[in-house]
Backbone as JSON, one array per atom type, in Angstrom:
{
  "sequence": "MRGITNGVFRTIISQYAPPDVIFTEFANVETLFSPGKDAEMVKLTLSSATCPVVAQLWGSNPENFMKSARILSRQGFSGIDINMGCSINKILKKDSCGALIKNPSLAREIIIATKEGAAPLPVSVKTRLGHDAFSPQWIEWLLQSDIDALTIHGRTVIQGFRGSADWTSIGKAVEIKKQLGVSTCIIGNGDVRSRAQGVERARDYEVDGIMIGRAELSDLFVFSSKSRNGHARDTRLRILTDHIDRVLKEKR",
  "N": [[3.27, -7.67, 3.37], [3.49, -6.76, 0.17], [2.27, -8.25, -2.35], [3.09, -10.47, -1.67], [2.87, -12.07, 0.62], [-0.55, -12.6, 0.08], [-3.89, -14.13, -0.07], [-3.58, -17.25, -0.32], [-1.17, -17.34, -0.49], [-1.2, -17.32, 2.5], [-3.02, -19.39, 3.22], [-1.28, -20.9, 2.61], [0.99, -20.85, 4.22], [-0.07, -20.97, 7.38], [-1.29, -23.79, 7.07], [0.98, -25.58, 6.67], [3.43, -24.46, 8.21], [2.23, -22.84, 10.89], [2.47, -19.66, 12.09], [1.53, -17.64, 15.08], [-0.19, -15.8, 14.89], [-1.34, -14.09, 11.86], [-0.9, -11.8, 8.9], [-2.57, -9.87, 6.3], [-1.53, -8.7, 3.16], [-0.87, -5.17, 2.58], [-3.54, -3.19, 2.59], [-4.57, -0.29, 0.65], [-6.67, 2.12, 1.95], [-8.42, 4.23, 0.66], [-8.46, 3.62, -2.02], [-10.08, 1.35, -1.26], [-12.73, 2.77, -1.33], [-13.22, 3.03, -4.27], [-12.95, 3.7, -7.78], [-11.62, 0.89, -7.77], [-11.96, -0.68, -5.98], [-12.8, -3.27, -5.41], [-10.37, -5.04, -6.87], [-8.35, -3.79, -5.24], [-10.02, -4.84, -2.15], [-9.42, -7.14, -2.18], [-6.87, -8.07, -2.0], [-7.51, -8.36, 0.78], [-8.69, -10.78, 1.28], [-9.93, -13.66, 3.69], [-9.28, -15.62, 3.59], [-8.08, -18.86, 3.62], [-6.91, -19.54, 5.9], [-6.12, -21.2, 9.03], [-4.71, -20.01, 11.51], [-4.79, -17.06, 13.69], [-6.04, -14.37, 11.57], [-4.44, -11.2, 10.82], [-5.76, -7.9, 9.7], [-4.2, -5.3, 7.5], [-4.1, -1.91, 6.93], [-3.57, 0.84, 5.3], [-2.78, 4.34, 4.29], [-4.42, 7.7, 4.12], [-6.83, 9.25, 5.08], [-8.29, 9.84, 7.67], [-11.46, 9.03, 7.85], [-11.98, 7.04, 5.86], [-10.27, 5.1, 7.29], [-12.04, 4.8, 9.29], [-14.32, 3.86, 8.5], [-13.52, 1.47, 6.56], [-12.09, -0.16, 8.49], [-14.75, -0.94, 10.51], [-15.74, -2.06, 8.7], [-14.08, -4.33, 8.38], [-14.33, -5.57, 10.51], [-16.93, -6.97, 10.93], [-15.99, -9.36, 9.06], [-14.8, -11.36, 10.28], [-12.21, -10.84, 10.52], [-9.78, -10.72, 13.24], [-7.78, -8.26, 14.61], [-7.28, -5.34, 14.09], [-4.26, -3.41, 11.91], [-2.44, -0.83, 11.77], [-0.32, 0.56, 9.26], [2.49, 2.06, 10.04], [4.71, 2.13, 9.05], [6.32, 1.87, 6.32], [8.54, 2.19, 3.58], [8.44, 3.21, 1.15], [8.82, 5.5, -1.38], [6.87, 6.17, -2.87], [4.31, 5.76, -1.37], [5.32, 7.35, 0.78], [5.04, 9.97, 0.04], [2.16, 10.42, -0.43], [1.79, 10.73, 2.36], [1.47, 8.48, 4.07], [2.12, 5.78, 6.05], [4.92, 5.31, 6.82], [5.69, 8.41, 6.22], [4.11, 9.6, 8.55], [5.04, 9.72, 10.83], [6.46, 11.8, 11.25], [4.13, 13.24, 11.2], [2.55, 13.48, 13.61], [-0.25, 14.33, 14.88], [-1.91, 13.95, 12.89], [-1.76, 11.29, 12.65], [-2.08, 10.32, 15.31], [-5.42, 11.03, 14.82], [-5.52, 9.34, 12.93], [-6.02, 6.86, 14.59], [-7.3, 6.98, 16.22], [-9.8, 6.82, 14.7], [-9.69, 4.52, 13.23], [-10.07, 2.52, 15.59], [-12.5, 3.17, 16.29], [-13.99, 2.48, 13.84], [-13.62, -0.64, 14.66], [-13.45, -1.79, 16.85], [-15.03, -4.07, 19.14], [-12.28, -4.98, 18.22], [-8.78, -5.64, 18.49], [-6.12, -3.25, 17.62], [-3.57, -2.75, 15.85], [-0.39, -0.68, 15.4], [2.58, -0.87, 13.5], [5.23, 0.16, 13.14], [8.95, 2.95, 12.28], [11.8, 2.8, 14.17], [12.37, 5.51, 14.12], [11.95, 8.85, 11.42], [14.24, 9.38, 10.57], [16.64, 8.75, 12.5], [16.3, 6.76, 15.42], [13.78, 7.71, 16.56], [12.56, 8.36, 20.0], [10.4, 9.27, 21.43], [8.77, 9.92, 19.6], [8.34, 6.92, 19.59], [6.93, 7.2, 22.2], [5.2, 8.41, 22.3], [3.71, 6.55, 20.16], [3.03, 4.91, 22.66], [1.29, 5.93, 23.97], [-1.28, 6.06, 23.26], [-2.82, 4.21, 23.66], [-3.14, 1.66, 22.02], [-3.51, -1.65, 21.1], [-1.25, -3.08, 20.42], [2.46, -2.66, 19.83], [4.07, -3.4, 16.54], [7.53, -2.56, 16.24], [10.03, -2.3, 13.3], [13.35, -2.8, 13.1], [14.63, -0.09, 11.85], [15.29, 3.12, 10.41], [13.18, 5.11, 8.39], [14.33, 6.48, 6.08], [16.5, 4.6, 6.14], [15.23, 2.44, 4.73], [15.78, -0.8, 3.89], [18.18, -1.06, 4.11], [21.24, -1.84, 5.32], [21.59, -3.71, 8.64], [19.0, -4.15, 11.08], [18.65, -2.51, 14.4], [18.25, -4.05, 17.18], [19.15, -2.78, 19.7], [18.26, -0.85, 19.94], [14.71, -0.82, 20.02], [15.02, -2.23, 21.97], [14.78, -0.55, 23.65], [12.62, 0.59, 23.39], [11.46, -0.67, 24.35], [12.05, -0.84, 26.8], [11.38, 2.28, 27.46], [7.91, 1.25, 27.19], [8.2, 0.23, 30.08], [8.98, 2.57, 31.64], [6.42, 3.83, 31.13], [4.22, 2.57, 32.15], [2.5, 1.07, 30.23], [0.26, -0.89, 29.16], [0.09, -2.03, 26.73], [1.36, -4.63, 23.66], [4.61, -4.8, 22.88], [6.36, -5.83, 20.12], [9.14, -6.77, 18.44], [10.91, -6.22, 14.95], [12.67, -7.28, 12.35], [15.44, -8.74, 10.91], [15.23, -11.62, 11.63], [15.48, -14.8, 11.1], [14.81, -17.23, 12.39], [13.05, -18.87, 14.37], [14.47, -19.79, 16.33], [15.7, -17.96, 17.0], [14.63, -15.99, 17.11], [13.08, -16.69, 19.0], [15.13, -16.43, 21.07], [16.18, -13.95, 20.61], [13.52, -12.3, 22.01], [13.76, -12.94, 24.44], [16.29, -11.76, 25.1], [16.14, -9.03, 24.82], [13.2, -8.46, 26.06], [10.63, -8.08, 23.99], [7.89, -8.43, 23.93], [6.27, -10.07, 21.93], [7.64, -11.21, 18.54], [7.91, -10.33, 15.19], [7.89, -11.88, 11.81], [9.11, -11.78, 8.62], [10.7, -10.79, 5.27], [12.02, -13.56, 5.7], [10.84, -15.38, 5.6], [10.16, -15.89, 2.99], [12.24, -17.42, 2.04], [12.13, -19.38, 3.84], [10.07, -21.75, 4.11], [9.62, -22.95, 6.28], [10.22, -21.22, 8.81], [8.65, -20.48, 10.74], [8.16, -22.92, 12.53], [9.69, -25.11, 14.67], [11.65, -26.74, 13.03], [14.21, -25.93, 10.78], [14.72, -24.86, 7.21], [15.93, -26.94, 5.72], [15.47, -29.34, 7.57], [13.39, -30.81, 6.42], [12.36, -33.19, 3.9], [13.81, -32.53, 0.39], [12.3, -33.72, -1.63], [9.84, -33.11, -0.36], [9.28, -30.26, -0.19], [8.94, -29.58, -2.21], [7.05, -31.06, -2.91], [5.06, -29.22, -1.39], [5.5, -26.74, -2.97], [3.98, -27.43, -5.38], [1.8, -27.69, -4.46], [0.97, -24.77, -3.42], [1.03, -23.44, -6.1], [-0.95, -24.58, -7.61], [-3.26, -24.28, -5.78], [-2.92, -21.07, -6.37], [-3.26, -21.14, -9.32], [-5.92, -21.9, -9.44], [-6.68, -20.23, -8.24], [-7.5, -18.45, -10.2], [-8.8, -19.23, -12.25]],
  "CA": [[4.93, -7.68, 3.0], [2.88, -6.54, -0.89], [2.19, -8.72, -3.92], [3.08, -11.96, -1.69], [1.33, -12.37, 1.71], [-2.32, -13.38, -0.77], [-4.9, -15.28, 0.32], [-3.1, -18.62, -0.91], [0.08, -17.72, 0.36], [-1.88, -17.13, 3.99], [-3.31, -20.46, 3.85], [-0.31, -22.18, 2.54], [1.91, -21.18, 5.51], [-0.99, -21.17, 7.7], [-1.3, -25.84, 6.59], [2.51, -26.27, 6.71], [4.15, -23.81, 9.54], [1.42, -21.65, 11.28], [2.75, -19.17, 13.32], [0.63, -17.44, 16.19], [-1.26, -14.84, 13.78], [-0.07, -13.78, 10.76], [-0.75, -10.24, 8.59], [-2.42, -9.97, 5.56], [-0.97, -7.25, 3.04], [-1.43, -3.76, 3.69], [-4.24, -1.97, 1.74], [-5.27, 1.11, 0.93], [-8.47, 2.69, 2.33], [-8.34, 5.78, -0.29], [-8.56, 2.84, -3.17], [-11.17, 0.61, -0.92], [-13.86, 3.33, -1.63], [-13.01, 3.96, -5.01], [-13.59, 2.81, -8.84], [-10.46, 0.24, -8.23], [-12.5, -1.29, -4.55], [-12.53, -4.91, -5.73], [-8.78, -4.92, -7.01], [-7.36, -4.03, -3.24], [-10.41, -5.99, -1.31], [-8.96, -9.25, -3.06], [-6.18, -8.38, -0.84], [-7.95, -8.79, 2.62], [-8.94, -11.96, 1.5], [-9.64, -13.86, 4.97], [-8.64, -16.89, 3.28], [-9.28, -19.98, 5.28], [-5.74, -19.94, 7.44], [-6.1, -21.23, 9.94], [-4.17, -18.93, 12.37], [-5.79, -15.09, 13.0], [-5.58, -13.08, 11.21], [-4.94, -9.5, 10.92], [-5.91, -7.27, 8.43], [-3.52, -4.02, 7.51], [-4.59, -1.06, 6.33], [-2.21, 1.93, 5.22], [-3.63, 5.64, 3.61], [-4.2, 8.78, 4.87], [-7.81, 9.19, 5.36], [-8.61, 9.0, 8.78], [-12.36, 8.22, 7.48], [-11.97, 5.83, 5.5], [-9.9, 3.99, 7.87], [-13.12, 4.05, 10.63], [-15.23, 2.92, 7.29], [-12.63, -0.12, 6.27], [-12.05, -1.04, 9.83], [-16.17, -1.14, 10.68], [-16.52, -3.37, 7.38], [-13.61, -5.45, 8.29], [-14.35, -5.83, 12.16], [-17.26, -8.37, 10.23], [-16.01, -10.39, 8.74], [-14.52, -12.85, 11.17], [-10.72, -10.62, 11.0], [-8.97, -11.14, 14.7], [-7.78, -7.66, 14.54], [-6.67, -4.58, 12.22], [-3.21, -2.63, 11.75], [-2.23, 0.67, 11.0], [1.06, 0.51, 8.71], [2.73, 3.55, 9.79], [5.87, 2.3, 8.41], [6.33, 1.78, 5.01], [9.25, 3.63, 3.6], [8.46, 3.05, -0.54], [9.1, 7.03, -1.66], [5.93, 7.28, -3.68], [3.47, 5.69, -1.05], [5.46, 8.56, 1.87], [5.02, 11.26, -0.61], [1.16, 10.15, 0.11], [1.03, 11.53, 3.84], [0.79, 7.58, 4.53], [2.72, 4.86, 6.37], [6.13, 6.25, 7.32], [5.6, 9.3, 6.33], [3.18, 9.89, 9.24], [6.21, 9.47, 12.05], [6.31, 13.26, 10.92], [3.09, 13.85, 11.31], [1.39, 12.9, 14.56], [-1.64, 14.79, 14.83], [-2.46, 12.94, 11.73], [-1.43, 9.84, 13.11], [-3.47, 10.74, 16.19], [-6.45, 11.06, 14.09], [-6.37, 7.59, 11.82], [-6.12, 5.61, 15.45], [-8.96, 7.22, 16.74], [-10.51, 7.05, 13.93], [-9.11, 3.17, 12.92], [-10.24, 2.35, 16.88], [-13.95, 4.01, 16.53], [-14.63, 1.37, 13.19], [-13.01, -2.31, 14.33], [-14.28, -2.45, 18.24], [-14.11, -4.82, 20.01], [-10.86, -5.86, 17.7], [-7.26, -4.95, 18.61], [-5.8, -2.63, 16.72], [-2.6, -2.5, 16.53], [0.26, -0.07, 14.38], [3.76, -1.73, 12.83], [6.3, 1.32, 12.49], [9.76, 1.87, 11.98], [12.39, 3.04, 15.0], [11.77, 7.14, 13.78], [12.45, 9.05, 10.23], [16.68, 9.29, 10.37], [17.15, 8.14, 14.1], [15.86, 6.46, 16.87], [12.94, 8.66, 18.14], [11.98, 7.68, 21.6], [9.27, 10.98, 20.8], [7.3, 8.89, 18.83], [7.11, 5.5, 20.44], [6.25, 7.42, 23.45], [3.85, 9.04, 21.62], [2.39, 5.3, 19.9], [2.28, 4.18, 23.22], [0.19, 6.92, 25.0], [-2.07, 6.24, 21.98], [-4.46, 3.17, 23.44], [-3.6, 0.99, 21.24], [-3.09, -3.01, 21.63], [0.09, -3.79, 19.96], [2.77, -1.77, 18.61], [5.76, -3.66, 16.01], [8.97, -1.94, 15.44], [10.69, -2.8, 12.79], [14.48, -1.63, 13.65], [15.11, 0.31, 11.41], [14.54, 4.04, 10.37], [12.67, 5.37, 7.12], [14.59, 6.78, 5.17], [17.3, 3.42, 5.46], [14.93, 1.07, 3.65], [16.16, -1.99, 4.21], [20.02, -1.15, 4.52], [22.09, -1.94, 7.09], [21.46, -4.56, 9.91], [17.65, -3.76, 11.98], [18.73, -2.25, 15.06], [17.66, -4.64, 18.62], [19.26, -2.44, 20.77], [16.55, 0.32, 19.97], [13.78, -1.88, 19.92], [15.13, -2.46, 23.87], [14.83, 1.19, 24.2], [11.78, 1.36, 23.62], [10.54, -2.01, 26.05], [12.29, 0.88, 28.66], [9.62, 3.41, 27.22], [6.89, 0.93, 27.33], [8.4, 0.38, 31.54], [8.46, 3.85, 32.37], [4.9, 4.87, 31.31], [3.24, 1.62, 33.02], [1.47, 1.19, 29.75], [0.1, -2.83, 28.78], [0.69, -2.17, 24.76], [2.64, -5.2, 23.7], [5.24, -4.4, 22.09], [6.77, -6.54, 18.81], [10.38, -6.46, 17.51], [10.59, -7.54, 14.15], [13.95, -7.16, 11.84], [16.6, -9.51, 10.5], [14.61, -12.79, 12.37], [15.85, -15.75, 9.89], [14.93, -18.24, 12.47], [12.04, -19.34, 15.59], [15.06, -20.11, 17.44], [16.46, -16.48, 16.83], [13.43, -14.78, 17.51], [12.86, -16.97, 20.49], [17.12, -15.42, 21.25], [15.29, -11.61, 20.6], [12.24, -11.63, 22.29], [14.53, -13.14, 25.56], [16.98, -10.7, 24.94], [15.27, -7.54, 24.42], [12.19, -8.82, 26.24], [10.28, -7.85, 23.7], [6.49, -9.47, 23.56], [6.69, -11.28, 20.11], [8.59, -11.43, 17.4], [7.34, -10.49, 13.41], [9.01, -12.47, 10.9], [8.57, -11.06, 6.88], [11.39, -11.58, 4.28], [12.82, -14.62, 6.45], [9.84, -16.6, 5.25], [10.56, -16.09, 1.81], [13.72, -18.38, 1.84], [12.25, -20.77, 3.94], [8.64, -21.66, 4.4], [9.03, -23.79, 7.84], [10.83, -20.45, 8.78], [7.57, -20.38, 11.64], [8.38, -24.08, 13.18], [10.9, -25.5, 14.86], [12.36, -27.1, 12.38], [14.16, -25.08, 9.42], [14.26, -25.87, 5.95], [17.09, -28.36, 5.85], [15.1, -30.17, 8.77], [12.45, -31.55, 5.77], [13.07, -33.26, 2.67], [13.75, -32.27, -0.76], [10.18, -34.07, -2.28], [8.45, -32.63, 0.81], [9.12, -28.5, -0.08], [9.09, -29.9, -3.97], [5.15, -30.92, -3.0], [4.17, -27.45, -1.04], [5.64, -25.78, -3.81], [3.15, -27.79, -6.37], [0.53, -26.91, -3.78], [1.16, -23.36, -4.18], [1.08, -23.42, -7.53], [-2.44, -25.41, -7.95], [-3.64, -23.08, -6.09], [-2.87, -19.89, -6.95], [-3.78, -21.37, -10.35], [-6.88, -22.29, -9.43], [-7.7, -19.12, -7.8], [-7.04, -17.44, -11.36], [-9.64, -19.62, -12.63]],
  "C": [[3.83, -7.91, 0.89], [3.56, -7.84, -1.79], [2.5, -10.35, -3.27], [2.06, -12.37, -0.85], [-0.35, -12.15, 1.36], [-2.64, -14.25, -0.23], [-4.8, -16.64, 0.52], [-1.9, -18.33, -0.38], [-0.03, -17.91, 1.78], [-2.05, -18.85, 4.37], [-2.02, -22.04, 3.89], [0.12, -22.59, 3.48], [1.03, -21.59, 6.89], [-1.26, -23.82, 7.77], [0.56, -26.25, 7.35], [3.64, -25.92, 8.18], [3.7, -22.97, 9.94], [2.08, -20.92, 12.28], [1.72, -18.6, 13.81], [-0.54, -16.52, 16.22], [-0.06, -14.47, 12.96], [-1.32, -12.75, 10.21], [-1.08, -10.35, 7.25], [-1.6, -9.18, 5.03], [-1.73, -5.93, 3.01], [-2.3, -2.81, 2.08], [-4.79, -1.16, 2.07], [-6.53, 1.6, 1.36], [-8.6, 3.45, 1.67], [-9.41, 4.55, -1.04], [-9.83, 2.02, -2.62], [-12.49, 1.58, -1.27], [-13.56, 4.24, -2.66], [-13.36, 3.25, -5.99], [-12.58, 1.73, -8.62], [-11.0, -0.5, -6.48], [-12.2, -2.77, -4.86], [-11.52, -5.32, -5.85], [-8.04, -4.94, -5.6], [-8.77, -4.99, -2.5], [-9.74, -7.21, -1.14], [-7.96, -9.06, -1.2], [-6.51, -9.25, 0.38], [-8.86, -9.57, 2.5], [-8.7, -13.15, 3.1], [-8.87, -15.24, 4.81], [-8.71, -18.02, 4.45], [-8.25, -20.75, 5.68], [-6.46, -20.44, 8.47], [-5.86, -21.16, 11.87], [-4.89, -17.62, 12.76], [-5.55, -14.84, 12.56], [-5.78, -11.95, 10.99], [-4.76, -8.99, 9.73], [-5.15, -5.44, 8.8], [-3.86, -3.32, 6.41], [-3.36, -0.09, 6.67], [-3.06, 3.07, 4.33], [-2.91, 6.59, 5.0], [-5.0, 10.16, 4.8], [-8.81, 8.51, 6.78], [-10.44, 7.96, 9.03], [-12.48, 6.99, 7.21], [-11.08, 5.0, 6.18], [-10.73, 3.3, 8.79], [-14.15, 3.11, 9.27], [-14.95, 1.46, 6.67], [-12.77, -0.67, 7.44], [-13.95, -1.32, 10.09], [-16.09, -2.39, 9.7], [-15.01, -4.68, 7.86], [-13.92, -6.18, 9.94], [-15.73, -7.27, 12.06], [-17.5, -9.07, 9.72], [-14.88, -11.99, 8.63], [-12.64, -12.49, 11.22], [-10.27, -10.43, 12.7], [-8.4, -9.99, 15.45], [-7.62, -6.79, 13.41], [-5.6, -3.77, 12.81], [-3.35, -1.38, 11.05], [-0.65, 0.38, 10.39], [1.55, 1.92, 8.54], [4.44, 3.17, 9.76], [6.95, 2.2, 7.84], [7.05, 2.74, 4.03], [9.27, 3.76, 2.21], [8.13, 4.54, -0.99], [7.61, 7.71, -2.25], [4.49, 6.82, -2.44], [3.66, 7.43, 0.36], [5.08, 10.12, 1.35], [2.95, 11.46, -0.41], [0.6, 10.52, 1.41], [1.1, 9.86, 3.98], [2.31, 7.0, 5.03], [3.78, 5.6, 6.94], [6.37, 7.67, 7.45], [4.25, 10.41, 7.92], [4.04, 9.45, 10.69], [6.33, 10.49, 12.17], [5.56, 14.09, 10.61], [1.46, 12.8, 12.39], [-0.12, 12.83, 14.97], [-2.06, 14.25, 13.29], [-3.13, 11.36, 11.98], [-2.13, 9.63, 14.35], [-5.01, 10.16, 15.13], [-6.82, 9.75, 13.36], [-6.47, 6.29, 13.11], [-6.83, 6.06, 15.7], [-9.98, 6.14, 15.91], [-10.73, 4.69, 13.59], [-9.88, 2.6, 14.66], [-11.9, 2.2, 17.11], [-14.59, 2.44, 15.57], [-14.53, -0.12, 14.09], [-13.51, -1.94, 15.58], [-15.33, -3.48, 17.91], [-13.35, -5.18, 19.68], [-9.92, -4.93, 18.02], [-7.18, -4.03, 17.77], [-4.77, -1.96, 17.52], [-1.68, -1.63, 15.69], [2.17, -1.23, 14.32], [4.63, -0.41, 11.84], [8.17, 1.49, 12.21], [10.39, 3.09, 13.48], [12.57, 4.79, 15.12], [11.99, 7.16, 12.17], [13.85, 8.95, 10.25], [17.08, 8.53, 11.07], [16.11, 7.29, 15.04], [15.23, 7.5, 17.19], [12.38, 7.78, 18.94], [10.89, 8.67, 21.41], [7.92, 10.18, 20.52], [7.28, 7.57, 19.25], [6.62, 5.7, 21.71], [5.06, 7.83, 22.49], [2.92, 7.79, 21.4], [2.22, 4.93, 20.77], [1.41, 4.47, 24.16], [-1.22, 6.94, 24.49], [-3.39, 4.75, 22.35], [-4.22, 2.17, 22.64], [-3.03, -0.52, 21.46], [-1.56, -3.47, 21.62], [0.88, -2.75, 19.21], [4.46, -2.97, 18.2], [6.0, -3.0, 15.76], [9.72, -2.88, 14.67], [12.57, -1.89, 12.88], [15.71, -1.01, 12.93], [14.5, 2.05, 10.76], [13.64, 3.88, 8.71], [13.12, 5.12, 6.07], [16.44, 5.34, 5.06], [16.75, 2.1, 4.68], [14.4, -0.1, 4.41], [17.23, -2.51, 4.12], [19.58, -1.36, 5.8], [20.83, -2.87, 7.92], [20.24, -3.42, 11.19], [18.85, -3.66, 13.66], [18.18, -2.65, 16.88], [17.98, -3.76, 19.74], [18.44, -1.39, 21.04], [15.48, 0.27, 20.26], [13.94, -2.16, 21.54], [15.15, -1.56, 24.29], [13.74, 1.24, 24.51], [10.45, 0.05, 24.33], [10.5, -0.84, 26.91], [11.02, 1.74, 28.56], [8.69, 2.74, 28.34], [6.47, 0.65, 29.59], [7.7, 0.95, 32.23], [6.76, 4.69, 32.11], [3.68, 4.08, 31.62], [2.28, 1.46, 32.24], [1.28, -0.94, 29.41], [0.01, -2.86, 27.44], [1.8, -3.41, 24.78], [3.62, -4.49, 22.72], [6.07, -5.52, 20.77], [7.72, -6.21, 18.18], [10.07, -6.96, 15.87], [11.58, -6.2, 13.0], [14.84, -7.99, 11.6], [15.82, -10.91, 11.44], [14.42, -13.65, 11.41], [15.4, -16.92, 10.8], [13.64, -17.65, 13.84], [13.23, -19.43, 16.67], [15.53, -18.88, 17.9], [15.85, -15.48, 17.37], [12.97, -15.04, 18.76], [14.54, -15.85, 21.8], [16.28, -14.08, 21.95], [14.52, -11.66, 21.74], [12.69, -12.14, 23.91], [15.39, -12.2, 25.69], [17.15, -9.29, 25.3], [13.81, -7.3, 25.0], [10.95, -8.09, 25.46], [8.66, -9.24, 24.12], [5.83, -11.01, 23.26], [8.49, -11.02, 19.22], [7.87, -11.39, 16.05], [8.5, -11.3, 12.35], [8.3, -12.05, 9.22], [9.5, -11.92, 6.12], [11.69, -12.82, 4.23], [11.87, -16.04, 5.78], [9.92, -17.09, 3.17], [11.56, -17.4, 1.56], [13.35, -19.12, 2.96], [10.79, -20.58, 5.08], [8.3, -22.09, 6.02], [9.74, -22.51, 9.35], [9.86, -20.35, 10.74], [8.09, -21.72, 13.01], [9.83, -24.15, 13.62], [12.11, -25.78, 14.26], [12.82, -25.67, 10.79], [14.26, -25.79, 7.94], [14.94, -27.23, 5.87], [16.34, -28.83, 6.66], [13.92, -30.95, 7.67], [13.5, -31.76, 4.04], [12.54, -32.55, 1.93], [12.3, -32.19, -1.3], [9.09, -33.24, -1.23], [8.32, -31.19, 0.5], [8.58, -28.52, -1.25], [6.85, -29.99, -3.61], [4.66, -29.49, -2.35], [4.68, -26.5, -2.13], [4.81, -26.42, -5.17], [1.69, -27.71, -6.19], [0.26, -25.18, -4.37], [0.6, -22.84, -4.85], [-0.42, -23.25, -7.53], [-2.88, -24.77, -7.06], [-4.21, -22.2, -6.04], [-3.66, -19.91, -8.86], [-5.64, -21.48, -11.03], [-7.67, -21.35, -9.22], [-8.0, -17.94, -8.85], [-8.33, -17.8, -12.14], [-10.71, -18.96, -12.96]]
}
């Protein structure tokens, strides 16, 4: 989540209620090789998170994906993730993220280039169900692209964050994986608001994992077996103060 899951936030999350793996903000591979590279690179600070951290990238230039992945593979990250799902209009206009759903040839070049640069790190893709409707062809194409994991947000690009996540279609993606006989992990994403709900969704739709994003903004302990109501107010206040102190210290 751009502007939110920065290094300080990731450190706080991993200290108090760590997930199995955490993702950085997404960084633009074009900006990483421009005069604004230093400011963009801050988004990819490894931080002191105690759980594995995956660097998330976006853009449209395959060569820059390869060069970025090569640099990041030497910095201690546990994997490289390619964003092919963001639905922000100004990003779509750059033929990036969700726009790649309608441009599979460019998406293929990006995946190949990223894998070359990231080796031996695993490479994953985060996407939507499709552009304006669930696209089994797009999901099948991605599953045949030799990626290590595929995170599917249960909405289309044109939906943005409107409506409810379509977990039935995520389940159909799992069936496509079974039919293809590939080993790519499928991670379900969308409207998961607690660990218990995530475990239930994983069981019901047979996904290999669950990604939680926006829910952690209202519940720091969303990855824990305890909800925010399971922690005293003074505990939450202490963590908030710790977060603010770390942010101010980093800005000095």
